[in-house]
N, C-alpha and C positions, 0 to 999 in steps of 0.2 A: 196515301199521298206523300210524295217525297218532301222531306223537310231539310232545310239548309243546316249543316252541322256547325255548331258554335265553335269558334276558335279558342274559347276559354270556358272554364266552368262558370255557369251563370250564378249570380248571387241570389240566394233565396229571398223571396219577398218579405219574409218575416224577420230578416236580419237587420238590426239597427246598430250602427257603429257606436261604440262607447268612447266618447271623446276624453273620458277621464283616464284612459289607458295610454295617453300620449306619452312620448319619451320624456323622462325626467332629467336627462342629461343632454348636453350638446353633442350631437352625433359627429360634429366636425372637430371636437376637442379630443386630444390624445388622452387615452386612459392611463392613469398613473398606477403602477403596481405597488409603489411604495410612497409613503408620505414624508418620511424623514430620511436623512442621510444614513443613519444607522440601519434602517430597514433595507435601503438600497445596497449597502455594503454586505449585509447578511445574505441577500439574494444573490449578489455577485459571487460571494464565497461558495454558496451551495451550488451554484451553476458551475463553478470551477471544479468542485469536487465531482460533480456529475460527469464533466468532461474528462477528468483524470481517470475515472473508473472505466469509462467507455474506451479511452485511448489505451489503457493498460490491457484490456481484454483483446483489443485488436493487435497490440504489440505481441502478446503471448501467441496468438494465432499465427502471426507472421514468423515468429521465431520457430514454432513447431513445423512450419512449412519450409523452413530454411530460406525464407525470403529476406532475411536480415542477418548481418554478421553478428557473431557473438559479442564482439567489442561494442558495436553500436547498440545491440540489445541491452547489454549490461549497463551502459552509460544512460540510456533513455529510461530504462526501468528504474534504476536507482534514483534518478532525478524525479521521476513521477511519484515514487513512493515517499521521497522526502517532502515534496510539495503537498502531497495528501496529508501527511502527518503534521506538517507545519500549519496548514489551514485549520485543521481540527484542534489545534492548541488553543484557539480562540474559544472562550467559554460560551459565547452566544451561538457560534456556529455549531459547537459540539452539542449544546443543548437542543438545538433545532434538528440536528442530524440524528441524534439519539444513538444509533449504531448502524453498521453496514446493512444488516438484514432489514431493519426498519426502513432505511432509506431506499433500498432496492424495491421493497414491496410498495412503498408510496409512489415510486416513479416507474413501476412495472419494468424493472431492469433484469434482463437475463444475461448475466456476466459471470459464468462459473470460473473461467480462467483468472479473471481479475480478482474474484473473491478469494481464490486460493493464494494468489500472489500477495494480496494484502494481508491475509492471515499469517503467512510466513514472514512477510516484511522484508524480504531480500530477493534479488533476481535469482532465477533458477541456476544461472551459471555460477553463482556463489555457493549455493547449497549443494550443488552436484556438478563440480567443475569437470571440464573435458581435458583431454591431454594437452590441448593448445594453451590452456590457462597457465600451466606451470612453466616458469621461465628457467632455462638452464644455459650455462655457458659451455665453452668447448671442454672445460675441465670438470663438468658436472654441474651440480646445483649452485646457483649464485650465492656466494657467502653473505653478501649484503642482505639478501632476502631472508636467509636463515636467521640472521641477527635480528632483523625487524620482527619476524614471527616470534622468536624467543622473547624479545622485549615486550611484545603484545601479550603473550601468555603471562609473563611476570607482572605486568601492569595490572592485568585483570585480577590476578590472585592477590596482589597487594591491595587492590580496592576492596575486596571482600574482607581482608584482614583489618582494614581501617573502618569497617562497618558501613561501607557505601552500599546500601541494599535497595535503593530506589531504582525503578525501571529506567528512568531517564539518565541515570548514572551508569548502570551496568550494560544496557543494550548497545550503546555506541562502542564501548570497549570490547564487548564480545563480538560485535560485527567486525571490528578491526582484526581480531584473532582469526576468524574464519577466512577473511579475505587475504590476510598475509600468509596464512597456511596454504591457501590455494595457489598462491604465486610460487610457492616452493615445490609442491608436489601435487599430482593428481591421484596419487595412490590413496586407497582407503586405509585407515589405521584404527587401532583400538581407541575408542572414545570420541572419534570424529562425529559419529551419529548423535552423541550426547550434546555436542556443541550446538548442532542444528536444532535439536529438541528444546534446548534451553533458549535459543534465540526465538523460536516460535512462542514458547511460554512467556517470555519477557515481552514480546511484541504485542501480545494480547492483553497485557496489563495496562492500566492507566499510567500516565507519565509520572505521577507522584506516588503511585502505589509501590510498596516495598515487598521484597521476599521476606519470609519469616526467618528466624534464626536457624530453624531446622532445615529449611530450604537452602539457606546460605551454606550450611555445612555440607549438604548433599551436593550443591553446586561446586563447592571447593574440591570435594573428592573427585567429582566427574572431570573437572578441569585439570586436576593433577594427573589423573589417569590419561586424559587426552594429550597432555603435554609429554608424558612418557612415551605414549604411542607415536606421537609425532616425531620425537627424537629417534625412535627405533627405525623409522623409515629412512633416516639419513645415514645409517651405518652401511 
């Protein structure tokens, strides 16, 4: 005999609703993810870090596809890296963040290009400049740029001689060296690779962490070699 199909699944006769399982919160009330201002600030900072990492990854993709100019890429990448480092100087944020790999695993992030850029700590146009990066005048290389690069080399070497071994003291000075050198020449020279290697090594240290005396001596030798190599390109 034909039976009319139910429009919904019938409730078993044995089921008895448990009134004790009623909602314990007001469903019309907004759920607060943080109870204090400090918690809200922490969550906002972590969200900002998440956004920076994603943006960096997309920026790297755009640059590889030639969808953004070198100048714009360099400016945006440099700004994002500085923001990333600045946010993580906060102890509470750094403690919750732990490290990049932990943060990526926690939030299931697949960002290989951003990971590499953060590891290096500089835009790819700085570590591997193109021909358009070096500025020249009608009479050859700009003398002012040569002077700036020379002064940056000397300033960095003087810092080592004065015993400034902390990462937050050396990394900015070494960044100035590679960037000023790139403005002078796009040519590779003896010791240039060492500058980049030391930049990466320093970038992976904590802000207050220091190089050892042995590392400082090695760094000074490498920088002197790079300085001589740089001067050789100007002859």
